[in-house]
KELUMLO-356249 format. One line per 10 residues: number of its first residue (from 1); their letters; for each residue x, y, z of N, C-alpha, C, CB. Coordinates in Angstrom, 2 decimals. Glycine has a CB too. Example, Ala and Ser with C-alpha at 12.3 -4.5 7.8 and 13.67 -1.06 7.14 Angstrom:
# KELUMLO-356249
1	as	13.19,-5.69,7.80,12.30,-4.50,7.80,13.20,-3.30,7.80,11.31,-4.47,9.05; 12.85,-2.25,7.08,13.67,-1.06,7.14,12.90,0.03,7.87,14.08,-0.60,5.72;
# end
This chain:
# KELUMLO-356249
1	mkkiliglvs	84.24,-1.04,-11.12,83.95,-0.02,-12.05,83.03,-0.56,-13.16,85.22,0.55,-12.62; 83.34,-1.83,-13.55,82.57,-2.42,-14.57,81.05,-2.63,-14.19,83.19,-3.70,-14.93; 80.92,-2.92,-12.84,79.49,-3.09,-12.27,78.81,-1.77,-12.35,79.49,-3.59,-10.73; 79.48,-0.64,-11.98,78.83,0.57,-12.01,78.39,1.02,-13.50,79.73,1.56,-11.36; 79.27,0.75,-14.43,79.03,1.04,-15.86,77.85,0.17,-16.31,80.33,0.76,-16.74; 77.70,-1.03,-15.98,76.57,-1.97,-16.46,75.28,-1.51,-15.67,76.92,-3.63,-16.15; 75.37,-1.07,-14.42,74.17,-0.53,-13.67,73.68,0.83,-14.39,74.58,-0.23,-12.06; 74.66,1.62,-14.74,74.29,2.87,-15.34,73.65,2.68,-16.66,75.43,3.74,-15.47; 74.22,1.76,-17.54,73.59,1.57,-18.80,72.25,0.90,-18.65,74.46,0.78,-19.70; 72.19,0.03,-17.74,70.81,-0.62,-17.50,69.72,0.36,-17.05,70.91,-1.73,-16.42;
11	liviafvglq	70.17,1.39,-16.29,69.28,2.36,-15.82,68.78,3.23,-16.98,69.95,3.18,-14.77; 69.74,3.58,-17.88,69.37,4.39,-18.97,68.44,3.61,-19.97,70.64,4.91,-19.65; 68.63,2.39,-20.18,67.75,1.54,-21.02,66.37,1.47,-20.39,68.35,0.10,-21.18; 66.36,1.20,-19.13,65.03,1.12,-18.45,64.21,2.54,-18.48,65.27,0.66,-16.91; 65.00,3.60,-18.37,64.36,4.86,-18.42,63.87,5.16,-19.85,65.30,5.92,-17.92; 64.60,4.75,-20.92,64.22,5.02,-22.28,63.02,4.30,-22.58,65.28,4.68,-23.24; 63.00,2.97,-22.20,61.86,2.10,-22.42,60.68,2.77,-21.70,62.14,0.61,-21.89; 60.74,3.07,-20.49,59.64,3.65,-19.73,59.07,4.97,-20.28,60.08,3.88,-18.34; 59.91,5.83,-20.84,59.48,7.01,-21.54,58.76,6.63,-22.84,60.67,7.92,-21.83; 59.26,5.63,-23.58,58.52,5.27,-24.78,57.07,4.62,-24.47,59.40,4.28,-25.59;
21	iadkvvkggd	57.00,3.80,-23.39,55.71,3.39,-22.97,54.71,4.50,-22.59,55.87,2.51,-21.85; 55.32,5.39,-21.84,54.54,6.60,-21.35,54.03,7.40,-22.55,55.45,7.54,-20.43; 54.92,7.65,-23.58,54.55,8.38,-24.70,53.41,7.67,-25.50,55.75,8.62,-25.53; 53.50,6.44,-25.68,52.38,5.59,-26.26,51.12,5.77,-25.50,52.73,4.09,-26.25; 51.16,5.68,-24.19,49.90,5.76,-23.35,49.37,7.16,-23.47,50.17,5.40,-21.80; 50.14,8.18,-23.47,49.61,9.67,-23.51,49.25,9.97,-24.89,50.68,10.78,-23.01; 49.98,9.66,-25.92,49.73,10.21,-27.24,49.09,9.14,-28.15,51.04,10.74,-27.86; 49.27,7.81,-27.77,48.70,6.80,-28.56,47.14,6.76,-28.44,49.30,5.48,-28.16; 46.59,5.93,-29.27,45.10,5.79,-29.19,44.59,5.13,-30.52,44.39,7.26,-28.96; 43.29,5.33,-30.74,42.71,4.72,-31.89,42.69,5.62,-33.09,41.35,4.28,-31.59;
31	dyyvqvttdg	42.94,5.18,-34.30,42.88,5.88,-35.43,41.50,6.11,-36.11,43.72,5.28,-36.26; 41.15,7.30,-36.42,39.85,7.59,-37.07,40.19,8.45,-38.33,38.81,8.37,-36.03; 39.30,8.39,-39.25,39.54,9.08,-40.63,38.37,10.05,-40.69,39.56,8.01,-41.99; 38.72,11.39,-41.12,37.72,12.37,-41.30,38.01,13.14,-42.58,37.64,13.29,-40.11; 36.99,13.84,-42.92,37.19,14.69,-44.14,36.81,16.14,-43.65,36.23,14.18,-45.46; 37.61,17.04,-43.91,37.42,18.41,-43.58,36.35,18.98,-44.44,38.67,19.19,-43.73; 35.19,19.34,-43.91,34.14,19.88,-44.65,33.66,21.34,-44.28,33.05,18.98,-44.53; 34.47,21.84,-43.34,34.21,23.29,-42.90,35.57,23.95,-42.80,33.41,23.39,-41.48; 35.48,25.30,-42.67,36.71,26.12,-42.33,37.08,26.09,-40.87,36.51,27.58,-42.72; 36.07,25.52,-40.06,36.26,25.54,-38.67,35.95,26.95,-38.07,37.68,25.10,-38.36;
41	eridekdssg	35.85,26.96,-36.78,35.54,28.11,-36.02,36.74,28.85,-35.63,34.79,27.77,-34.85; 37.08,30.07,-36.10,38.21,30.78,-35.83,38.19,31.33,-34.30,38.30,31.90,-36.89; 39.27,31.02,-33.63,39.36,31.44,-32.21,40.65,32.15,-32.11,39.29,30.22,-31.17; 40.58,33.47,-31.73,41.78,34.42,-31.49,42.07,34.25,-29.97,41.45,36.08,-31.90; 43.27,33.92,-29.67,43.64,33.72,-28.30,44.96,34.41,-27.93,43.74,32.26,-28.02; 45.28,34.49,-26.61,46.58,34.90,-26.24,47.17,34.00,-25.26,46.57,36.24,-25.73; 48.53,33.76,-25.44,49.15,32.89,-24.48,49.55,33.54,-23.16,50.32,32.30,-25.10; 50.13,32.88,-22.31,50.46,33.46,-20.98,51.45,34.59,-21.01,50.99,32.40,-20.09; 52.17,34.84,-22.17,53.01,35.95,-22.26,52.34,37.06,-22.97,54.26,35.59,-22.90; 51.12,36.89,-23.33,50.41,38.00,-23.92,50.56,37.91,-25.53,51.01,39.39,-23.34;
51	nsyvdykysl	51.10,36.91,-26.07,51.26,36.85,-27.54,49.92,36.33,-28.19,52.48,35.89,-27.93; 49.52,36.91,-29.26,48.33,36.48,-29.96,48.61,35.31,-30.82,47.77,37.59,-30.78; 47.56,34.34,-30.98,47.66,33.23,-31.81,46.30,32.81,-32.20,48.40,32.14,-31.17; 46.21,32.06,-33.36,44.90,31.78,-33.87,44.70,30.23,-33.83,44.72,32.38,-35.33; 43.63,29.70,-33.50,43.25,28.37,-33.42,41.97,28.28,-34.34,43.02,27.93,-31.91; 41.85,27.07,-34.97,40.50,26.71,-35.55,40.00,25.37,-34.97,40.59,26.60,-37.13; 38.79,25.71,-34.52,38.13,24.56,-33.84,37.24,23.75,-34.76,37.30,25.05,-32.66; 37.44,22.41,-34.67,36.62,21.58,-35.53,35.83,20.51,-34.74,37.49,20.91,-36.57; 34.69,20.09,-35.30,33.94,18.98,-34.72,33.42,18.22,-35.94,32.75,19.47,-33.73; 34.07,17.11,-36.18,33.80,16.33,-37.45,33.54,14.85,-37.19,34.99,16.45,-38.43;
61	pgydkngekk	32.68,14.19,-37.86,32.47,12.81,-37.66,33.70,11.97,-38.33,31.05,12.40,-38.28; 34.18,11.08,-37.51,35.30,10.19,-37.89,34.99,8.74,-37.93,36.40,10.39,-36.98; 35.54,7.92,-38.68,35.22,6.59,-38.83,36.60,5.74,-38.66,34.50,6.38,-40.22; 36.48,4.63,-37.87,37.69,3.81,-37.75,37.72,2.80,-38.89,37.76,3.10,-36.36; 38.75,1.96,-38.88,38.87,0.93,-39.93,37.71,0.07,-40.04,40.03,0.08,-39.70; 36.94,-0.06,-39.00,35.72,-0.96,-39.03,34.43,-0.18,-39.39,35.52,-1.67,-37.62; 34.50,1.04,-39.68,33.34,1.87,-40.04,32.55,2.39,-38.80,32.38,1.06,-40.96; 33.18,2.28,-37.64,32.43,2.81,-36.41,32.74,4.37,-36.31,32.92,2.00,-34.97; 31.58,5.09,-36.05,31.54,6.43,-36.05,31.94,7.11,-34.64,30.20,6.80,-36.49; 32.65,8.17,-34.68,32.87,8.90,-33.41,32.89,10.43,-33.83,34.30,8.43,-32.66;
71	vlnfnaskdr	32.31,11.34,-33.10,32.32,12.72,-33.41,33.73,13.16,-32.64,30.86,13.53,-32.88; 34.60,13.75,-33.47,35.95,14.23,-33.04,35.98,15.73,-32.86,37.01,13.83,-34.05; 36.38,16.22,-31.70,36.53,17.60,-31.52,37.93,17.94,-31.29,35.70,18.08,-30.45; 38.61,18.82,-32.19,39.95,19.15,-32.06,40.21,20.53,-32.53,40.76,18.20,-32.76; 41.33,21.14,-32.18,41.79,22.40,-32.69,42.96,22.27,-33.54,42.09,23.31,-31.62; 43.06,23.13,-34.54,44.28,23.09,-35.46,44.84,24.52,-35.23,43.91,22.75,-37.14; 46.08,24.50,-34.72,46.83,25.65,-34.39,47.62,26.10,-35.69,47.79,25.33,-33.16; 47.01,26.83,-36.48,47.48,27.30,-37.80,47.09,28.73,-37.98,46.92,26.44,-38.95; 47.70,29.39,-38.89,47.32,30.76,-39.20,46.26,30.74,-40.31,48.57,31.60,-39.63; 45.81,29.60,-40.68,44.74,29.45,-41.69,43.92,28.23,-41.37,45.32,29.34,-43.12;
81	plrreaflkv	42.68,28.01,-41.87,41.96,26.88,-41.63,42.58,25.72,-42.38,40.56,27.10,-41.99; 42.22,24.49,-41.99,42.62,23.34,-42.64,42.01,23.26,-44.07,42.26,22.16,-41.81; 42.74,22.60,-44.97,42.32,22.58,-46.42,40.91,21.83,-46.44,43.49,21.79,-47.41; 39.96,22.37,-47.11,38.62,21.78,-47.19,38.82,20.62,-48.11,37.50,22.80,-47.71; 38.03,19.52,-47.93,38.02,18.25,-48.56,39.08,17.47,-48.32,37.91,18.34,-49.82; 40.14,17.91,-47.39,41.28,17.05,-47.20,40.81,15.86,-46.18,42.57,17.93,-46.61; 41.58,14.74,-46.34,41.35,13.66,-45.55,42.38,13.71,-44.36,41.44,12.39,-46.39; 41.94,13.38,-43.05,42.83,13.39,-42.06,42.78,12.09,-41.24,42.61,14.56,-41.25; 43.96,11.52,-40.85,43.98,10.42,-39.95,44.15,11.05,-38.59,45.09,9.38,-40.29; 43.20,10.83,-37.74,43.16,11.46,-36.40,43.35,10.40,-35.34,41.81,12.21,-36.18;
91	twnekkgvts	44.30,10.65,-34.43,44.61,9.70,-33.31,43.72,10.27,-32.19,46.27,9.63,-32.89; 42.81,9.38,-31.60,41.91,9.65,-30.47,42.30,8.93,-29.32,40.54,9.33,-30.77; 42.49,9.50,-28.12,42.81,8.80,-26.94,41.69,9.00,-25.95,44.13,9.25,-26.40; 41.37,7.99,-25.23,40.19,7.97,-24.39,40.33,9.00,-23.18,39.97,6.49,-23.86; 41.50,9.30,-22.66,41.70,10.25,-21.62,42.11,11.67,-22.20,42.78,9.70,-20.65; 42.69,11.75,-23.32,43.11,13.03,-23.77,42.32,13.59,-25.03,44.55,12.94,-24.06; 41.51,12.74,-25.58,40.72,13.19,-26.82,41.62,13.05,-27.96,40.18,14.68,-26.73; 41.54,13.92,-28.88,42.44,13.94,-30.13,43.81,14.38,-29.73,41.89,14.93,-31.28; 44.80,13.55,-29.99,46.20,13.85,-29.64,47.03,14.19,-30.83,46.81,12.68,-28.93; 46.61,13.91,-32.08,47.40,14.18,-33.22,46.48,14.08,-34.50,48.62,13.19,-33.28;
101	yeevtqkqlp	46.87,14.64,-35.52,46.23,14.43,-36.86,47.31,14.59,-37.91,45.03,15.47,-37.12; 47.07,13.96,-39.11,47.94,14.07,-40.22,47.05,13.95,-41.51,49.08,12.97,-40.15; 47.43,14.68,-42.57,46.65,14.53,-43.78,47.06,13.25,-44.49,46.83,15.74,-44.70; 46.06,12.52,-45.03,46.23,11.37,-45.80,45.50,11.42,-47.21,45.74,10.23,-44.99; 45.89,10.59,-48.03,45.24,10.61,-49.45,43.99,9.73,-49.34,46.27,10.02,-50.67; 43.06,9.82,-50.23,41.89,9.01,-50.31,42.28,7.61,-50.40,41.04,9.38,-51.45; 43.35,7.26,-51.10,43.80,5.83,-51.26,44.26,5.18,-49.97,44.95,5.75,-52.25; 44.66,5.99,-48.99,45.10,5.56,-47.80,43.95,5.34,-46.72,46.09,6.51,-47.36; 42.75,5.63,-47.09,41.61,5.38,-46.15,41.29,4.00,-46.15,40.38,6.17,-46.49; 41.03,3.33,-45.01,40.58,1.99,-44.94,39.26,1.79,-45.69,40.44,1.58,-43.53;
111	kkaaeklgf	38.91,0.74,-46.24,37.72,0.49,-47.09,36.50,0.91,-46.35,37.61,-1.01,-47.50; 36.24,0.44,-45.20,34.93,0.82,-44.49,34.83,2.22,-44.00,34.71,-0.05,-43.31; 35.90,2.90,-43.74,35.87,4.30,-43.41,35.59,5.20,-44.66,37.19,4.69,-42.77; 36.23,4.74,-45.75,36.00,5.43,-47.06,34.56,5.36,-47.38,36.83,4.81,-48.22; 33.98,4.16,-47.25,32.57,4.04,-47.59,31.62,4.93,-46.77,32.17,2.62,-47.42; 31.95,5.02,-45.48,31.12,5.93,-44.54,31.37,7.28,-44.91,31.44,5.76,-43.01; 32.54,7.72,-45.51,32.78,9.09,-45.91,32.27,9.35,-47.24,34.18,9.42,-45.86; 31.63,8.33,-47.94,31.00,8.55,-49.24,31.90,8.25,-50.46,30.56,9.97,-49.31; 32.86,7.48,-50.22,33.70,7.07,-51.33,33.90,5.63,-51.52,34.96,7.65,-51.20;
# end
C-alpha cells in the first residue's frame, strides 16, 4: 500500500512539473515594452455561439531591455480601446506571437527601452 501511495504522489508531482514547463513554453517568451499611441482598429466579431464581442487590433513597435525593436501585433479583447499613452509589458513567443500584456509605469521600463520610446 505504501508503494502505491509513493508511486501516486510521484506521478502527481511529475504531471504538475510537466504542466508548468508546458505552460512556460506556450505562454512564456521575451518581454517587450510598448506605448499605446492609437485607439487600435475596432473589430466586431461573433463567437461560435453567435454572441457578439469587440476586439481592438494593435500593431505597435516594442523594445526589449537591450533596446532591440520588434513590431508587435496583438488584439485587446475589451469593450473599449486600451488607454492612450499607457506603457505595456508585452510577452512575445516565437511560435504564438504575443501571448500576454500588462500595463506598467514609466519607471518600470528598462533604461534602453525607455530611451527608444522617447523617455
